N, C-alpha and C positions, 0 to 999 in steps of 0.2 A: 745339571745337578751340582749344586754347591753346598758344601757343608760348613756351617758356622761353628766356630770354636771359641765362643765367648764365655760360656758358663755351663753349669750342670743343667739348668732349666732349659736352655736353648738346645742342648744335646738331646734331652728327653723329648722335646717337641719335634726335633728332626727325626728321631727314631719313630715316633708315632706317625709323622707324615710319610716316612718311607714305607711303614707297614701298610698304611692306608693306600698309598700309590700301588704297592705290590698286589693288594687285594683287588683293587680296581682293574689292574692289568689282567689278573687271573680271571675275573668275572668277564671282562671283554673277550678274552681268548675263548672262554667257554661258550659265550654267546655266539662268537663267530663260528666255532666248530658246530654248534647246534644248527645254526643257519645254513651251513654248508651241507649238513646231513639231511636237512628237510627239503632242500631244493631238488626238484625232479631232474634227473639226468636225461638229456636229449638222446634218443636212440639213433645211432648212425644208420644211414640208409646202406643197405648191402648193394654192392656193385657187381654186375656181371659185365665183363669187358669183352669186346670182340677180339678174335684171335689176330686178325690182320686189319687194323684200323687204317683208314686213309683220309687225308685231308689235303686239299690244294694249298700250296703256300700262301696264295693271296687270300684264301678263306681264313687260314690261321691268322694272318696279319690283321685282317678286318675284325675278326672276333677278339683278338688280343687287344686291339685299340678300343673296342666298344664295351667289352665286358668289365664289370667291376671286379676288384680283387676279392676272391672268396676267402683266402687265407695266405699267410706268410709263415714259413716255418724254417727252423734250423735243424739239421741232422748231422751228426758226426759219423764218418765212415771209417772203416778199419785200415784202409790204405789209400794212397794217392793213385787213382786210376788213370790209364791213358784213355783217350776219347773212345776208341773202338771197344775196349773192355767194358766201359760203363754202358755204352749203347747196347751191346750184346746182353749184358746183365739185365738191363731194364726191359729189353724185348722179351725176356723169359717171364716177365710179369705183365706182358701185353701192353707195354708202354713203349711207344715208338719215338725216335728222335727225328725231328724234322730238319734241324740244323744245329751246328755246334761250331765253336771257335775259341781260340786261346789268345789272350793278350795280358801282358804284365803278370804272368804266373797264375792267372785265373782262367778257368774254362767255363764258358756259358753254353748251356744246352737248352734247346726248346723241345720239350717233350709233349706228347699228347697221347690220349687214349680215347676210346669211344665206347659208350655203353651199348650193350646188345639190346635188341628188341625193336618194336615198331617205332617208338619215339626215342630213337638213339640220340644221345647228346654228346658233345665233345667236352673233354677234360683237358685243360691246357696247363703247362707249367714252364716257367723260366727258372732254370736251376743253375746257380753259380757255384762251381767247385773251387775252393781256395784251400789248398793243402788237403787236410782230412776233414774239412768242414764244408757243409753245403748250406746255401740259403735258397729256398724255393718260393716263388710267388705263384699262386694257383688261381686260375680262373675257370669258371664252368658255365655251360649253357643253362643248366638246370640248378638253381641255387640249393635245392635239397640234396644235391650230390657233393657239395663242397667238403663236408667233414669226411665222408667216405673216400673221396679222392685224396684228401690229405693222408688218410690212414694207409691207403694203397701205396702212395708214393713214398711215405715215410718208411713203410716196411721194406719196400724194394731197395731204397737207398741204404737203410741201416743194415741190410743183409749183405752189403757189398764188402 
């Protein structure tokens, strides 16, 4: 935005242009808000997790390399955990740690959970803790579980 300072007529035109631009922006914002309100919200699938999930490390690795990324998320935590503390905390939410390790001040965890029921599916996560921030990459056997898995993991991490 540049303002011309040549004469009174130019100033009046600039003011009119500014008012017109502001009105257009307000209309656009209103349209966007209305559009957001009318879109249906996807209902997250409710997950029931097994109390004691198990997965063979080779199966985890195979699934991890084959499954597409369901979601990537960032979560802030209230303190810097040591590996055992975080693993125990996650276990309270029925999320198990398969492996973890630290390098260069960051700790990487491979978490998993398993849905209960006849058609149980695996929920996988690679979570990197860097200070009080986490970045998790999530993968799932059943694509309909992706959002719910993200919610469960986010709630478990954010309550730490």
